[in-house]
N, CA, C, O and the ligand as a Tripos MOL2 file, in Angstrom:
@<TRIPOS>MOLECULE
protein
  249   247    63     0     0
PROTEIN
NO_CHARGES

@<TRIPOS>ATOM
      1 N          -0.8930    4.8280   -7.2530 N.3       1 MET1
      2 CA         -0.1580    5.0270   -5.9250 C.3       1 MET1
      3 C           1.4950    5.4700   -6.2080 C.2       1 MET1
      4 O           2.1910    5.0310   -7.1240 O.2       1 MET1
      5 N           1.8290    6.2620   -5.3700 N.am      2 THR2
      6 CA          3.3300    6.6840   -5.4180 C.3       2 THR2
      7 C           3.8120    6.3050   -4.0170 C.2       2 THR2
      8 O           3.1080    6.2630   -3.0080 O.2       2 THR2
      9 N           5.3350    5.9920   -4.1220 N.am      3 CYS3
     10 CA          5.8810    5.7470   -2.9810 C.3       3 CYS3
     11 C           6.1750    6.6660   -1.7700 C.2       3 CYS3
     12 O           6.9280    7.6100   -2.0090 O.2       3 CYS3
     13 N           5.7500    6.5530   -0.6360 N.am      4 ALA4
     14 CA          5.5750    7.5430    0.5100 C.3       4 ALA4
     15 C           6.7990    8.1700    0.5970 C.2       4 ALA4
     16 O           6.7840    9.3560    0.9250 O.2       4 ALA4
     17 N           7.9620    7.5830    0.3540 N.am      5 GLU5
     18 CA          9.3000    8.3220    0.6780 C.3       5 GLU5
     19 C           9.9040    9.0700   -0.4310 C.2       5 GLU5
     20 O          10.3830   10.1770   -0.1870 O.2       5 GLU5
     21 N           9.9400    8.5530   -1.7190 N.am      6 CYS6
     22 CA         10.5600    8.9800   -2.6700 C.3       6 CYS6
     23 C           9.6560    9.6980   -3.8910 C.2       6 CYS6
     24 O          10.1810   10.5030   -4.6600 O.2       6 CYS6
     25 N           8.5800    9.4090   -3.9630 N.am      7 GLY7
     26 CA          7.3390    9.8210   -4.8370 C.3       7 GLY7
     27 C           7.3980    9.0070   -6.1530 C.2       7 GLY7
     28 O           6.8260    9.3840   -7.1760 O.2       7 GLY7
     29 N           8.1060    7.8950   -6.0680 N.am      8 ALA8
     30 CA          8.1260    7.0650   -7.2330 C.3       8 ALA8
     31 C           7.0310    6.3030   -7.5250 C.2       8 ALA8
     32 O           6.4930    5.7720   -6.5540 O.2       8 ALA8
     33 N           6.5260    6.0940   -8.6720 N.am      9 LYS9
     34 CA          5.1810    5.4080   -9.0080 C.3       9 LYS9
     35 C           5.4960    3.8270   -8.5420 C.2       9 LYS9
     36 O           6.4870    3.1780   -8.8770 O.2       9 LYS9
     37 N           4.5330    3.4330   -7.7890 N.am     10 VAL10
     38 CA          4.6130    1.9710   -7.2480 C.3      10 VAL10
     39 C           3.5630    1.1650   -7.8640 C.2      10 VAL10
     40 O           2.4950    1.7090   -8.1460 O.2      10 VAL10
     41 N           3.7750   -0.2190   -8.1300 N.am     11 GLY11
     42 CA          2.9890   -1.0020   -8.6090 C.3      11 GLY11
     43 C           2.2070   -1.9730   -7.6390 C.2      11 GLY11
     44 O           2.5560   -1.8890   -6.4610 O.2      11 GLY11
     45 N           1.3110   -2.7880   -7.9010 N.am     12 ARG12
     46 CA          0.6590   -3.6280   -7.0950 C.3      12 ARG12
     47 C           1.6570   -4.6170   -6.1160 C.2      12 ARG12
     48 O           1.4560   -4.9610   -4.9510 O.2      12 ARG12
     49 N           2.6820   -4.9120   -6.9170 N.am     13 ASP13
     50 CA          3.6700   -5.7470   -6.1400 C.3      13 ASP13
     51 C           4.2940   -5.1760   -4.8590 C.2      13 ASP13
     52 O           4.5490   -5.7610   -3.8060 O.2      13 ASP13
     53 N           4.4710   -3.9580   -5.1840 N.am     14 GLU14
     54 CA          5.1780   -3.0290   -4.2410 C.3      14 GLU14
     55 C           4.3700   -2.7670   -3.0650 C.2      14 GLU14
     56 O           4.7780   -2.8000   -1.9040 O.2      14 GLU14
     57 N           3.0810   -2.4780   -3.4930 N.am     15 CYS15
     58 CA          2.0460   -1.9550   -2.4200 C.3      15 CYS15
     59 C           1.9720   -3.3350   -1.6640 C.2      15 CYS15
     60 O           2.0020   -3.2690   -0.4350 O.2      15 CYS15
     61 N           1.8730   -4.6720   -2.2950 N.am     16 GLY16
     62 CA          1.6210   -5.8030   -1.5400 C.3      16 GLY16
     63 C           2.9810   -6.0970   -0.7390 C.2      16 GLY16
     64 O           2.9790   -6.7100    0.3290 O.2      16 GLY16
     65 N           3.7470   -5.7700   -1.1440 N.am     17 LEU17
     66 CA          5.1430   -6.1480   -0.2290 C.3      17 LEU17
     67 C           5.3190   -5.1380    0.9210 C.2      17 LEU17
     68 O           5.8420   -5.4030    2.0040 O.2      17 LEU17
     69 N           4.8370   -3.9980    0.5640 N.am     18 THR18
     70 CA          4.9290   -2.9570    1.7400 C.3      18 THR18
     71 C           3.8600   -3.4040    2.9590 C.2      18 THR18
     72 O           4.1410   -3.2710    4.1500 O.2      18 THR18
     73 N           2.8110   -3.8580    2.5550 N.am     19 ARG19
     74 CA          1.7900   -4.4860    3.3850 C.3      19 ARG19
     75 C           2.0460   -5.6560    3.9380 C.2      19 ARG19
     76 O           1.4160   -5.9680    4.9480 O.2      19 ARG19
     77 N           3.0160   -6.5340    3.3920 N.am     20 LYS20
     78 CA          3.4180   -7.8680    3.9760 C.3      20 LYS20
     79 C           4.4630   -7.5590    4.9390 C.2      20 LYS20
     80 O           4.4970   -8.2230    5.9750 O.2      20 LYS20
     81 N           5.3470   -6.6130    4.7340 N.am     21 LEU21
     82 CA          6.6060   -6.4210    5.3310 C.3      21 LEU21
     83 C           6.3350   -5.4620    6.7480 C.2      21 LEU21
     84 O           7.0510   -5.6190    7.7360 O.2      21 LEU21
     85 N           5.2880   -4.5210    6.7240 N.am     22 PHE22
     86 CA          5.0090   -3.7390    7.5490 C.3      22 PHE22
     87 C           3.6880   -4.3700    8.3470 C.2      22 PHE22
     88 O           3.8360   -5.1250    9.3080 O.2      22 PHE22
     89 N           2.5410   -4.0250    7.9030 N.am     23 ASN23
     90 CA          1.3260   -4.6490    8.3970 C.3      23 ASN23
     91 C           0.2460   -4.2340    7.2050 C.2      23 ASN23
     92 O           0.2400   -3.2530    6.4610 O.2      23 ASN23
     93 N          -0.6350   -5.3220    7.3080 N.am     24 ARG24
     94 CA         -1.6700   -5.1860    6.3840 C.3      24 ARG24
     95 C          -2.5520   -4.0710    6.3680 C.2      24 ARG24
     96 O          -3.3200   -3.9310    5.4170 O.2      24 ARG24
     97 N          -2.5300   -3.1390    7.4530 N.am     25 GLY25
     98 CA         -3.4060   -2.0390    7.2800 C.3      25 GLY25
     99 C          -2.7940   -0.7770    6.8970 C.2      25 GLY25
    100 O          -3.4480    0.2660    6.8860 O.2      25 GLY25
    101 N          -1.3440   -0.8410    6.5260 N.am     26 CYS26
    102 CA         -0.5800    0.2300    6.0950 C.3      26 CYS26
    103 C          -1.4640    0.9200    5.0830 C.2      26 CYS26
    104 O          -2.2240    0.3050    4.3350 O.2      26 CYS26
    105 N          -1.3210    2.2380    5.1020 N.am     27 SER27
    106 CA         -2.1220    3.1050    4.0210 C.3      27 SER27
    107 C          -1.4460    3.6450    2.9740 C.2      27 SER27
    108 O          -1.9890    4.2910    2.0780 O.2      27 SER27
    109 N          -0.0660    3.3650    3.0630 N.am     28 TYR28
    110 CA          0.8510    3.8220    1.9470 C.3      28 TYR28
    111 C           1.7810    2.8340    1.4600 C.2      28 TYR28
    112 O           1.8740    1.7250    1.9860 O.2      28 TYR28
    113 N           2.5570    3.2440    0.3530 N.am     29 CYS29
    114 CA          3.2570    2.1040   -0.4220 C.3      29 CYS29
    115 C           4.5400    2.5820   -0.4040 C.2      29 CYS29
    116 O           4.6570    3.8050   -0.3340 O.2      29 CYS29
    117 N           5.5750    1.8810   -0.4530 N.am     30 LEU30
    118 CA          7.0500    2.0490   -0.8520 C.3      30 LEU30
    119 C           7.3390    1.2920   -1.9830 C.2      30 LEU30
    120 O           6.8460    0.1990   -2.2620 O.2      30 LEU30
    121 N           8.2480    1.9890   -2.6920 N.am     31 CYS31
    122 CA          8.9540    1.3930   -4.0070 C.3      31 CYS31
    123 C          10.0400    0.5120   -3.5780 C.2      31 CYS31
    124 O          10.6240    0.6950   -2.5100 O.2      31 CYS31
    125 N          10.3590   -0.5530   -4.4810 N.am     32 TYR32
    126 CA         11.3260   -1.4180   -4.2050 C.3      32 TYR32
    127 C          12.7250   -0.9550   -3.7150 C.2      32 TYR32
    128 O          13.4260   -1.5700   -2.9110 O.2      32 TYR32
    129 N          13.0200    0.1970   -4.3090 N.am     33 ALA33
    130 CA         14.4260    1.0520   -3.8790 C.3      33 ALA33
    131 C          14.2640    1.2680   -2.2520 C.2      33 ALA33
    132 O          15.1170    0.9120   -1.4390 O.2      33 ALA33
    133 N          13.1550    1.8430   -1.9590 N.am     34 CYS34
    134 CA         13.0770    2.4230   -0.7140 C.3      34 CYS34
    135 C          12.7780    1.0240    0.3340 C.2      34 CYS34
    136 O          13.3640    0.9410    1.4140 O.2      34 CYS34
    137 N          11.9840    0.1570   -0.0440 N.am     35 LEU35
    138 CA         11.9320   -1.1570    0.5590 C.3      35 LEU35
    139 C          13.3540   -1.6050    0.9020 C.2      35 LEU35
    140 O          13.6840   -1.7810    2.0740 O.2      35 LEU35
    141 N          14.1070   -1.7700   -0.0140 N.am     36 ALA36
    142 CA         15.5320   -2.4630   -0.0440 C.3      36 ALA36
    143 C          16.0440   -1.5690    0.9300 C.2      36 ALA36
    144 O          16.5250   -2.1630    1.8950 O.2      36 ALA36
    145 N          16.0950   -0.3460    0.9890 N.am     37 THR37
    146 CA         16.6630    0.4660    1.8760 C.3      37 THR37
    147 C          16.3870    0.0570    3.4570 C.2      37 THR37
    148 O          17.2600   -0.3430    4.2280 O.2      37 THR37
    149 N          15.0790    0.2290    3.7560 N.am     38 ARG38
    150 CA         14.5900   -0.1320    5.0240 C.3      38 ARG38
    151 C          14.8310   -1.6090    5.5970 C.2      38 ARG38
    152 O          14.9570   -1.9030    6.7850 O.2      38 ARG38
    153 N          14.8660   -2.4070    4.5800 N.am     39 PHE39
    154 CA         14.8870   -3.8480    5.2630 C.3      39 PHE39
    155 C          16.4610   -4.2400    4.9120 C.2      39 PHE39
    156 O          16.6990   -5.4460    4.9770 O.2      39 PHE39
    157 N          17.2760   -3.6020    4.6430 N.am     40 ARG40
    158 CA         18.8040   -3.9000    4.1340 C.3      40 ARG40
    159 C          18.8360   -4.9020    3.2450 C.2      40 ARG40
    160 O          19.6360   -5.8180    3.4380 O.2      40 ARG40
    161 N          18.1390   -4.9160    2.3240 N.am     41 THR41
    162 CA         18.2830   -5.8650    1.1640 C.3      41 THR41
    163 C          18.3890   -5.2470   -0.2120 C.2      41 THR41
    164 O          18.6570   -4.0560   -0.3680 O.2      41 THR41
    165 N          18.1550   -6.1590   -1.2850 N.am     42 ASP42
    166 CA         18.2470   -5.2920   -2.6270 C.3      42 ASP42
    167 C          16.9210   -5.5460   -3.3000 C.2      42 ASP42
    168 O          16.0630   -6.2470   -2.7630 O.2      42 ASP42
    169 N          16.7530   -4.9640   -4.4970 N.am     43 THR43
    170 CA         15.3720   -4.7780   -5.1900 C.3      43 THR43
    171 C          15.1170   -6.2990   -5.7740 C.2      43 THR43
    172 O          13.9710   -6.7170   -5.9370 O.2      43 THR43
    173 N          16.3250   -7.1190   -6.0870 N.am     44 GLU44
    174 CA         16.3560   -8.1900   -6.7480 C.3      44 GLU44
    175 C          15.5320   -9.1850   -5.7650 C.2      44 GLU44
    176 O          14.5260   -9.8070   -6.1060 O.2      44 GLU44
    177 N          16.1280   -9.2220   -4.5080 N.am     45 SER45
    178 CA         15.4600  -10.1580   -3.5210 C.3      45 SER45
    179 C          13.8470   -9.9000   -3.3180 C.2      45 SER45
    180 O          12.9840  -10.7680   -3.1890 O.2      45 SER45
    181 N          13.6720   -8.4480   -3.3260 N.am     46 LEU46
    182 CA         12.1810   -7.9410   -3.0160 C.3      46 LEU46
    183 C          11.2130   -8.6070   -4.1470 C.2      46 LEU46
    184 O          10.1200   -9.1070   -3.8790 O.2      46 LEU46
    185 N          11.7570   -8.5390   -5.3980 N.am     47 ARG47
    186 CA         11.0450   -9.1600   -6.4560 C.3      47 ARG47
    187 C          10.6690  -10.4320   -6.5130 C.2      47 ARG47
    188 O           9.5630  -10.8210   -6.8900 O.2      47 ARG47
    189 N          11.8670  -11.3290   -6.0240 N.am     48 GLN48
    190 CA         11.5030  -12.5640   -5.7930 C.3      48 GLN48
    191 C          10.7670  -12.9900   -4.6460 C.2      48 GLN48
    192 O          10.2630  -14.1120   -4.5880 O.2      48 GLN48
    193 N          10.6860  -12.1840   -3.7720 N.am     49 MET49
    194 CA          9.8090  -12.2050   -2.4680 C.3      49 MET49
    195 C           8.2350  -12.1250   -3.0500 C.2      49 MET49
    196 O           7.2860  -12.8980   -2.9220 O.2      49 MET49
    197 N           8.3700  -10.9840   -3.6710 N.am     50 ALA50
    198 CA          6.8180  -10.6270   -4.3830 C.3      50 ALA50
    199 C           6.1330  -11.9210   -5.1950 C.2      50 ALA50
    200 O           4.9780  -12.3260   -5.0620 O.2      50 ALA50
    201 N           7.2040  -12.4690   -6.0990 N.am     51 GLU51
    202 CA          6.8080  -13.5090   -6.7490 C.3      51 GLU51
    203 C           6.5820  -14.7180   -6.0400 C.2      51 GLU51
    204 O           5.6950  -15.4460   -6.4860 O.2      51 GLU51
    205 N           7.2190  -15.0940   -5.0000 N.am     52 ALA52
    206 CA          7.0010  -16.2160   -3.9870 C.3      52 ALA52
    207 C           5.7290  -16.0870   -3.2590 C.2      52 ALA52
    208 O           5.1330  -17.0670   -2.8100 O.2      52 ALA52
    209 N           5.2960  -14.8220   -3.1380 N.am     53 PHE53
    210 CA          4.0040  -14.5990   -2.3560 C.3      53 PHE53
    211 C           2.8850  -14.7290   -3.4290 C.2      53 PHE53
    212 O           1.7690  -15.0770   -3.0410 O.2      53 PHE53
    213 N           3.0680  -14.5110   -4.5740 N.am     54 ARG54
    214 CA          2.1540  -14.5750   -5.4030 C.3      54 ARG54
    215 C           1.7280  -15.9290   -5.8160 C.2      54 ARG54
    216 O           0.5460  -16.2370   -5.9710 O.2      54 ARG54
    217 N           2.9140  -16.8750   -6.0220 N.am     55 GLU55
    218 CA          2.8830  -18.1090   -6.2820 C.3      55 GLU55
    219 C           2.1300  -18.8570   -4.8770 C.2      55 GLU55
    220 O           1.3760  -19.8170   -5.0380 O.2      55 GLU55
    221 N           2.3550  -18.4390   -3.8410 N.am     56 SER56
    222 CA          1.6230  -19.0800   -2.6250 C.3      56 SER56
    223 C           0.1180  -18.4200   -2.5170 C.2      56 SER56
    224 O          -0.5610  -18.6130   -1.5080 O.2      56 SER56
    225 N          -0.2370  -17.8320   -3.3390 N.am     57 GLY57
    226 CA         -1.5820  -17.6170   -3.6550 C.3      57 GLY57
    227 C          -2.2260  -16.2890   -2.5920 C.2      57 GLY57
    228 O          -3.3890  -16.1450   -2.2150 O.2      57 GLY57
    229 N          -1.1350  -15.5060   -2.3190 N.am     58 CYS58
    230 CA         -1.3530  -14.4520   -1.4080 C.3      58 CYS58
    231 C          -2.4280  -13.2980   -2.2210 C.2      58 CYS58
    232 O          -2.2490  -12.7620   -3.3150 O.2      58 CYS58
    233 N          -3.3980  -13.1650   -1.4220 N.am     59 MET59
    234 CA         -4.2740  -12.0950   -1.8890 C.3      59 MET59
    235 C          -4.1470  -10.8420   -2.2350 C.2      59 MET59
    236 O          -4.9120  -10.1910   -2.9450 O.2      59 MET59
    237 N          -2.8030  -10.3770   -1.5380 N.am     60 LEU60
    238 CA         -2.2380   -9.1360   -2.0630 C.3      60 LEU60
    239 C          -1.3850   -8.9670   -3.4170 C.2      60 LEU60
    240 O          -1.0500   -7.8990   -3.9280 O.2      60 LEU60
    241 N          -1.1550  -10.0520   -3.8050 N.am     61 PHE61
    242 CA         -0.5240  -10.2060   -5.1140 C.3      61 PHE61
    243 C          -1.2980  -10.6810   -6.2850 C.2      61 PHE61
    244 O          -0.7230  -10.9390   -7.3420 O.2      61 PHE61
    245 N          -2.5550  -10.8060   -6.1450 N.am     62 GLN62
    246 CA         -3.2180  -11.1770   -7.3850 C.3      62 GLN62
    247 C          -3.7370   -9.9520   -8.1090 C.2      62 GLN62
    248 O          -4.3290  -10.0740   -9.1810 O.2      62 GLN62
    249 ZN         10.6540    5.0540   -2.8940 Zn       63 ZN63
@<TRIPOS>BOND
     1     1     2 1
     2     2     3 1
     3     3     4 2
     4     3     5 am
     5     5     6 1
     6     6     7 1
     7     7     8 2
     8     7     9 am
     9     9    10 1
    10    10    11 1
    11    11    12 2
    12    11    13 am
    13    13    14 1
    14    14    15 1
    15    15    16 2
    16    15    17 am
    17    17    18 1
    18    18    19 1
    19    19    20 2
    20    19    21 am
    21    21    22 1
    22    22    23 1
    23    23    24 2
    24    23    25 am
    25    25    26 1
    26    26    27 1
    27    27    28 2
    28    27    29 am
    29    29    30 1
    30    30    31 1
    31    31    32 2
    32    31    33 am
    33    33    34 1
    34    34    35 1
    35    35    36 2
    36    35    37 am
    37    37    38 1
    38    38    39 1
    39    39    40 2
    40    39    41 am
    41    41    42 1
    42    42    43 1
    43    43    44 2
    44    43    45 am
    45    45    46 1
    46    46    47 1
    47    47    48 2
    48    47    49 am
    49    49    50 1
    50    50    51 1
    51    51    52 2
    52    51    53 am
    53    53    54 1
    54    54    55 1
    55    55    56 2
    56    55    57 am
    57    57    58 1
    58    58    59 1
    59    59    60 2
    60    59    61 am
    61    61    62 1
    62    62    63 1
    63    63    64 2
    64    63    65 am
    65    65    66 1
    66    66    67 1
    67    67    68 2
    68    67    69 am
    69    69    70 1
    70    70    71 1
    71    71    72 2
    72    71    73 am
    73    73    74 1
    74    74    75 1
    75    75    76 2
    76    75    77 am
    77    77    78 1
    78    78    79 1
    79    79    80 2
    80    79    81 am
    81    81    82 1
    82    82    83 1
    83    83    84 2
    84    83    85 am
    85    85    86 1
    86    86    87 1
    87    87    88 2
    88    87    89 am
    89    89    90 1
    90    90    91 1
    91    91    92 2
    92    91    93 am
    93    93    94 1
    94    94    95 1
    95    95    96 2
    96    95    97 am
    97    97    98 1
    98    98    99 1
    99    99   100 2
   100    99   101 am
   101   101   102 1
   102   102   103 1
   103   103   104 2
   104   103   105 am
   105   105   106 1
   106   106   107 1
   107   107   108 2
   108   107   109 am
   109   109   110 1
   110   110   111 1
   111   111   112 2
   112   111   113 am
   113   113   114 1
   114   114   115 1
   115   115   116 2
   116   115   117 am
   117   117   118 1
   118   118   119 1
   119   119   120 2
   120   119   121 am
   121   121   122 1
   122   122   123 1
   123   123   124 2
   124   123   125 am
   125   125   126 1
   126   126   127 1
   127   127   128 2
   128   127   129 am
   129   129   130 1
   130   130   131 1
   131   131   132 2
   132   131   133 am
   133   133   134 1
   134   134   135 1
   135   135   136 2
   136   135   137 am
   137   137   138 1
   138   138   139 1
   139   139   140 2
   140   139   141 am
   141   141   142 1
   142   142   143 1
   143   143   144 2
   144   143   145 am
   145   145   146 1
   146   146   147 1
   147   147   148 2
   148   147   149 am
   149   149   150 1
   150   150   151 1
   151   151   152 2
   152   151   153 am
   153   153   154 1
   154   154   155 1
   155   155   156 2
   156   155   157 am
   157   157   158 1
   158   158   159 1
   159   159   160 2
   160   159   161 am
   161   161   162 1
   162   162   163 1
   163   163   164 2
   164   163   165 am
   165   165   166 1
   166   166   167 1
   167   167   168 2
   168   167   169 am
   169   169   170 1
   170   170   171 1
   171   171   172 2
   172   171   173 am
   173   173   174 1
   174   174   175 1
   175   175   176 2
   176   175   177 am
   177   177   178 1
   178   178   179 1
   179   179   180 2
   180   179   181 am
   181   181   182 1
   182   182   183 1
   183   183   184 2
   184   183   185 am
   185   185   186 1
   186   186   187 1
   187   187   188 2
   188   187   189 am
   189   189   190 1
   190   190   191 1
   191   191   192 2
   192   191   193 am
   193   193   194 1
   194   194   195 1
   195   195   196 2
   196   195   197 am
   197   197   198 1
   198   198   199 1
   199   199   200 2
   200   199   201 am
   201   201   202 1
   202   202   203 1
   203   203   204 2
   204   203   205 am
   205   205   206 1
   206   206   207 1
   207   207   208 2
   208   207   209 am
   209   209   210 1
   210   210   211 1
   211   211   212 2
   212   211   213 am
   213   213   214 1
   214   214   215 1
   215   215   216 2
   216   215   217 am
   217   217   218 1
   218   218   219 1
   219   219   220 2
   220   219   221 am
   221   221   222 1
   222   222   223 1
   223   223   224 2
   224   223   225 am
   225   225   226 1
   226   226   227 1
   227   227   228 2
   228   227   229 am
   229   229   230 1
   230   230   231 1
   231   231   232 2
   232   231   233 am
   233   233   234 1
   234   234   235 1
   235   235   236 2
   236   235   237 am
   237   237   238 1
   238   238   239 1
   239   239   240 2
   240   239   241 am
   241   241   242 1
   242   242   243 1
   243   243   244 2
   244   243   245 am
   245   245   246 1
   246   246   247 1
   247   247   248 2
@<TRIPOS>SUBSTRUCTURE
     1 MET1         2 RESIDUE 1 A MET
     2 THR2         6 RESIDUE 1 A THR
     3 CYS3        10 RESIDUE 1 A CYS
     4 ALA4        14 RESIDUE 1 A ALA
     5 GLU5        18 RESIDUE 1 A GLU
     6 CYS6        22 RESIDUE 1 A CYS
     7 GLY7        26 RESIDUE 1 A GLY
     8 ALA8        30 RESIDUE 1 A ALA
     9 LYS9        34 RESIDUE 1 A LYS
    10 VAL10       38 RESIDUE 1 A VAL
    11 GLY11       42 RESIDUE 1 A GLY
    12 ARG12       46 RESIDUE 1 A ARG
    13 ASP13       50 RESIDUE 1 A ASP
    14 GLU14       54 RESIDUE 1 A GLU
    15 CYS15       58 RESIDUE 1 A CYS
    16 GLY16       62 RESIDUE 1 A GLY
    17 LEU17       66 RESIDUE 1 A LEU
    18 THR18       70 RESIDUE 1 A THR
    19 ARG19       74 RESIDUE 1 A ARG
    20 LYS20       78 RESIDUE 1 A LYS
    21 LEU21       82 RESIDUE 1 A LEU
    22 PHE22       86 RESIDUE 1 A PHE
    23 ASN23       90 RESIDUE 1 A ASN
    24 ARG24       94 RESIDUE 1 A ARG
    25 GLY25       98 RESIDUE 1 A GLY
    26 CYS26      102 RESIDUE 1 A CYS
    27 SER27      106 RESIDUE 1 A SER
    28 TYR28      110 RESIDUE 1 A TYR
    29 CYS29      114 RESIDUE 1 A CYS
    30 LEU30      118 RESIDUE 1 A LEU
    31 CYS31      122 RESIDUE 1 A CYS
    32 TYR32      126 RESIDUE 1 A TYR
    33 ALA33      130 RESIDUE 1 A ALA
    34 CYS34      134 RESIDUE 1 A CYS
    35 LEU35      138 RESIDUE 1 A LEU
    36 ALA36      142 RESIDUE 1 A ALA
    37 THR37      146 RESIDUE 1 A THR
    38 ARG38      150 RESIDUE 1 A ARG
    39 PHE39      154 RESIDUE 1 A PHE
    40 ARG40      158 RESIDUE 1 A ARG
    41 THR41      162 RESIDUE 1 A THR
    42 ASP42      166 RESIDUE 1 A ASP
    43 THR43      170 RESIDUE 1 A THR
    44 GLU44      174 RESIDUE 1 A GLU
    45 SER45      178 RESIDUE 1 A SER
    46 LEU46      182 RESIDUE 1 A LEU
    47 ARG47      186 RESIDUE 1 A ARG
    48 GLN48      190 RESIDUE 1 A GLN
    49 MET49      194 RESIDUE 1 A MET
    50 ALA50      198 RESIDUE 1 A ALA
    51 GLU51      202 RESIDUE 1 A GLU
    52 ALA52      206 RESIDUE 1 A ALA
    53 PHE53      210 RESIDUE 1 A PHE
    54 ARG54      214 RESIDUE 1 A ARG
    55 GLU55      218 RESIDUE 1 A GLU
    56 SER56      222 RESIDUE 1 A SER
    57 GLY57      226 RESIDUE 1 A GLY
    58 CYS58      230 RESIDUE 1 A CYS
    59 MET59      234 RESIDUE 1 A MET
    60 LEU60      238 RESIDUE 1 A LEU
    61 PHE61      242 RESIDUE 1 A PHE
    62 GLN62      246 RESIDUE 1 A GLN
    63 ZN63       249 GROUP 0 **** ****
């Protein structure tokens, strides 16, 4: 998968986060940098968020 905005390569965590933050049916993914811009946060917070979702057992992050 590549980022829908900048074309960067995105991993499973980024795809999972995109779906969490927008909606589950989302057919595209955004990279951490673009997600951070969209949600006025930073990439470190997003990584921690992905980690927290994984620990909570969210299917999107397994
Ligand atoms: Zn991007």
